[in-house]
C-alpha positions in Angstrom: 96.7 100.0 78.1 97.7 100.7 81.7 95.5 102.9 84.0 96.6 104.1 87.4 95.4 106.4 90.1 94.1 107.0 93.6 91.1 104.9 94.7 87.7 106.2 95.7 85.9 103.4 97.5 82.1 102.9 97.4 79.9 100.1 98.6 77.6 97.6 97.0 74.5 98.4 94.9 75.6 101.9 93.9 72.8 102.8 91.5 72.7 105.2 88.6 70.9 107.8 90.8 73.9 107.8 93.2 76.3 108.1 90.3 74.4 111.0 88.7 71.3 112.2 90.5 68.2 112.4 88.4 67.8 116.1 89.1 70.8 116.7 86.7 69.5 114.7 83.8 68.2 117.8 82.0 71.6 118.0 80.4 73.8 115.6 78.5 76.9 117.9 78.7 79.6 115.7 80.0 81.4 118.4 82.0 78.2 119.6 83.7 77.4 116.0 84.6 81.0 115.5 85.9 80.4 118.4 88.3 77.7 116.3 90.1 79.2 112.9 89.7 78.8 110.8 92.9 77.8 113.9 94.9 75.0 112.1 96.8 77.3 109.3 97.8 80.2 111.7 98.6 79.6 115.4 98.3 83.3 116.1 98.1 83.9 113.8 95.2 83.3 116.2 92.3 85.7 118.8 93.7 88.4 116.3 94.8 88.5 113.7 92.1 91.6 114.0 89.9 92.3 112.8 86.4 93.3 109.1 86.4 91.6 108.3 89.8 89.9 104.9 90.0 86.5 104.0 91.5 86.4 100.7 93.4 83.0 99.4 94.5 81.2 96.3 95.7 78.7 94.2 93.8 76.0 95.4 91.3 77.6 98.8 90.5 75.5 100.9 88.2 72.2 99.2 89.0 68.9 101.0 88.5 68.0 103.2 85.5 69.6 102.4 82.2 71.1 105.8 81.5 74.3 106.6 79.7 74.6 109.7 81.8 76.1 107.6 84.7 79.2 106.3 82.9 79.5 109.6 81.0 79.6 111.5 84.3 82.3 109.2 85.7 84.4 109.4 82.6 84.0 113.2 82.3 85.0 113.5 86.0 88.4 112.1 85.0 88.1 108.6 86.4 90.3 106.3 84.4 88.3 103.1 85.2 85.9 101.4 87.6 86.7 98.1 89.5 83.7 96.4 91.1 82.7 93.0 92.4 80.0 92.9 89.6 78.3 95.4 87.4 74.7 95.8 86.4 74.6 94.5 82.8 73.1 97.7 81.3 75.8 99.8 83.0 78.4 97.4 81.8 77.4 97.9 78.1 76.8 101.7 78.5 80.3 102.1 80.1 82.0 100.6 77.0 79.6 102.4 74.7 81.0 105.7 76.0 84.6 104.5 76.4 84.9 103.9 80.1 86.9 100.8 81.0 85.4 98.7 83.8 86.8 95.6 85.5 85.0 92.9 87.5 87.1 91.5 90.4 85.2 90.6 93.6 88.5 90.1 95.5 90.0 93.4 94.4 86.7 95.2 95.2 86.7 93.7 98.7 90.3 94.3 99.6 91.4 97.6 97.9 91.0 100.6 100.2 90.1 104.2 99.7 93.2 106.2 98.9 95.3 103.2 97.7 97.4 103.8 94.6 96.3 101.2 92.0 97.3 100.2 88.5 95.2 98.2 86.1 96.6 96.6 82.9 93.5 96.4 80.7 95.2 94.0 78.3 96.1 91.3 80.9 93.4 92.1 83.5 96.1 92.4 86.2 95.2 94.9 89.0 98.1 95.9 91.2 97.6 97.7 94.5 100.9 99.6 94.9 99.9 100.6 98.4 99.7 97.0 99.7 101.7 95.2 97.1 98.8 92.8 96.4 97.7 91.8 92.9 94.3 90.7 91.6 92.8 89.4 88.4 90.0 90.7 86.4 88.9 89.6 82.9 91.0 91.5 80.4 89.2 93.9 78.1 88.7 92.1 74.8 90.6 93.6 71.8 87.4 94.8 70.1 86.4 96.6 73.3 89.9 98.1 73.7 89.4 99.6 70.2 86.1 101.1 71.3 87.7 102.6 74.4 90.7 103.9 72.4 88.3 105.6 70.0 86.5 107.3 72.8 83.4 105.2 72.7 81.1 103.3 70.3 80.0 106.3 68.2 83.5 107.6 67.5 84.6 104.0 66.8 81.9 103.5 64.2 82.5 106.9 62.7 86.2 106.0 62.3 85.3 102.7 60.7 82.9 104.4 58.2 85.5 107.0 57.3 88.0 104.2 56.5 85.5 102.3 54.5 84.5 105.3 52.3 
């Protein structure tokens, strides 16, 4: 699975309130959440993000509250994946649960710039910055997690397994 797009760059310690402000948590509609994704960090983000774009951030991305709304908003906004120096553990699991691929690479997070065109090979973990020509490594997404992502998240994955077993 290859993911590519334009980079949106954010700093370290981006918490779930910055990803989707708590004032919008009265809905779980993905499209409504997408309309407010990252708006406190960059008010232009919801209007300017395009399908396939990639978020690159520093360490501890997704810290704070353990809400699935945060990765759901990112995915519904059309972001193909997130690359960060590190992820908060609960965000890491929630991202895969809803089918959002994420990649830890401190070097890529530090060196890739806003607006760069980047491609990520989820199978190998290779990150290529086509703007600079540099490549980076992230841990590849394990095959089981790739199946969850391909199914659209954990619930659709389990539903598919149950249908096959019946």
